[in-house]
C-alpha positions as CSV (number, residue, x, y, z in Angstrom):
1,M,62.9,129.2,-32.7
2,I,65.1,128.6,-29.7
3,K,67.9,130.8,-31.0
4,E,65.6,133.8,-31.1
5,Q,64.3,132.9,-27.6
6,L,67.8,132.8,-26.3
7,L,68.6,136.2,-27.8
8,Q,65.5,137.8,-26.4
9,D,66.1,136.2,-22.9
10,L,69.7,137.4,-23.1
11,K,68.6,141.0,-23.7
12,T,66.1,140.7,-20.9
13,A,68.7,139.4,-18.5
14,M,71.0,142.3,-19.5
15,R,68.3,144.8,-18.8
16,E,67.5,143.2,-15.5
17,K,71.2,142.9,-14.6
18,D,70.7,139.1,-13.9
19,V,74.4,138.3,-14.2
20,L,74.1,134.5,-13.9
21,R,71.3,134.1,-16.4
22,R,73.2,136.5,-18.8
23,D,76.4,134.5,-18.5
24,M,74.7,131.2,-19.1
25,L,72.7,132.5,-22.1
26,Q,75.9,134.0,-23.6
27,I,77.6,130.6,-23.2
28,A,74.7,128.8,-25.0
29,R,74.6,131.5,-27.7
30,A,78.4,131.4,-28.2
31,A,78.3,127.6,-28.5
32,Y,75.7,127.5,-31.3
33,L,77.3,130.4,-33.1
34,Q,80.7,128.7,-33.0
35,T,79.2,125.5,-34.2
36,E,77.5,127.2,-37.0
37,K,80.7,129.0,-38.0
38,D,82.8,125.8,-37.8
39,S,80.3,123.7,-39.9
40,Q,79.2,126.6,-42.1
41,T,75.6,125.5,-41.7
42,E,72.8,127.0,-39.7
43,L,71.6,124.9,-36.7
44,D,68.0,124.0,-36.3
45,D,66.2,123.8,-33.0
46,A,67.3,120.2,-32.5
47,G,71.0,121.2,-32.9
48,V,70.7,124.0,-30.4
49,I,68.9,121.7,-28.0
50,A,71.8,119.2,-28.3
51,L,74.3,121.9,-27.5
52,I,72.3,123.1,-24.5
53,A,72.0,119.5,-23.3
54,K,75.8,119.1,-23.6
55,E,76.2,122.2,-21.4
56,V,73.8,120.6,-18.8
57,K,75.7,117.3,-18.9
58,K,79.0,119.1,-18.3
59,R,77.6,120.8,-15.2
60,E,76.0,117.6,-13.9
61,E,79.4,115.9,-14.2
62,L,80.9,118.8,-12.3
63,L,78.3,118.4,-9.6
64,A,79.1,114.8,-9.2
65,D,82.8,115.8,-8.7
66,L,81.8,118.5,-6.2
67,K,79.7,116.3,-4.0
68,T,82.8,115.4,-2.0
69,S,84.0,119.0,-1.6
70,D,82.9,121.5,1.0
71,R,82.3,124.2,-1.6
72,Q,78.6,124.7,-1.2
73,D,78.8,128.0,-3.0
74,I,80.1,126.4,-6.2
75,I,77.5,123.5,-5.9
76,D,74.7,126.0,-5.5
77,R,75.9,128.1,-8.5
78,T,76.2,124.9,-10.7
79,K,72.7,123.8,-9.8
80,A,71.4,127.3,-10.7
81,E,73.2,127.1,-14.1
82,I,71.6,123.7,-14.8
83,A,68.2,125.1,-14.0
84,I,68.7,128.0,-16.4
85,F,69.7,125.7,-19.2
86,E,67.0,123.1,-18.5
87,A,64.3,125.8,-19.1
88,Y,65.3,125.5,-22.8
89,L,65.2,121.7,-23.0
90,P,62.1,119.7,-23.9
91,E,60.5,117.7,-21.1
92,Q,62.8,114.8,-20.2
93,M,61.5,111.2,-20.5
94,D,61.7,108.9,-17.6
95,A,62.9,105.3,-17.8
96,A,59.4,103.8,-18.4
97,Q,58.8,106.2,-21.3
98,V,62.2,105.3,-22.8
99,E,61.5,101.6,-22.4
100,E,58.2,102.0,-24.3
101,V,59.9,103.8,-27.2
102,V,62.7,101.1,-27.2
103,R,60.1,98.3,-27.2
104,K,58.4,99.8,-30.2
105,A,61.7,100.2,-32.0
106,I,62.6,96.6,-31.3
107,A,59.3,95.4,-32.7
108,A,59.6,97.6,-35.8
109,T,63.2,96.5,-36.6
110,G,62.7,92.9,-35.7
111,A,65.8,92.9,-33.4
112,T,66.3,89.8,-31.4
113,A,69.8,89.8,-29.9
114,A,72.5,92.2,-28.6
115,R,74.1,92.2,-32.1
116,D,71.0,94.2,-33.3
117,M,71.7,97.0,-30.9
118,G,72.9,99.4,-33.5
119,M,69.8,99.0,-35.6
120,V,67.6,99.6,-32.6
121,M,69.6,102.7,-31.5
122,K,69.4,104.2,-35.0
123,A,65.6,103.9,-34.8
124,V,65.3,105.2,-31.2
125,I,67.8,108.2,-31.1
126,P,65.9,110.4,-33.6
127,E,62.7,109.9,-31.7
128,I,64.1,110.7,-28.2
129,A,66.8,113.2,-29.2
130,G,67.2,115.8,-26.4
131,R,64.5,114.2,-24.3
132,A,66.5,111.5,-22.7
133,D,70.1,110.8,-21.9
134,N,71.7,108.5,-24.5
135,K,73.3,106.5,-21.7
136,L,69.9,105.6,-20.3
137,V,68.7,104.6,-23.7
138,N,71.7,102.4,-24.2
139,Q,71.1,100.7,-20.9
140,V,67.5,100.1,-21.7
141,V,68.3,98.7,-25.2
142,R,71.0,96.4,-23.7
143,R,68.6,95.1,-21.0
144,L,65.7,94.4,-23.4
145,L,67.9,92.7,-26.0
146,A,69.7,90.5,-23.5
């Protein structure tokens, strides 16, 4: 399980005095523990992956904002943080792979127009959860149903 892997890697990072890795793993661990406490349910691997993906997305948005700044140190640290989190995410799908999954979902649901987008998204999201950005999926679905 990913939770156990996070804990083991956190212990290793502490032993090796890898401050950045330790901090990022503590953030991930705190996120899933807080979510479990709030919802009073235990998260499965998919839930933990979703939380880690959310952390990556936050940092990617920060990187986009930092592009105009001259703070290379913050940019480098943010990229390192993203790399640490991405090690726990499944391999990401490219646009062609997403399009293939969306085409299958459109065929399976019989969708023909943009009004059927919700039906297609319901079929696609569980299949690609954590492996592709939902924004990309949304764009592909819109394009194929237009």
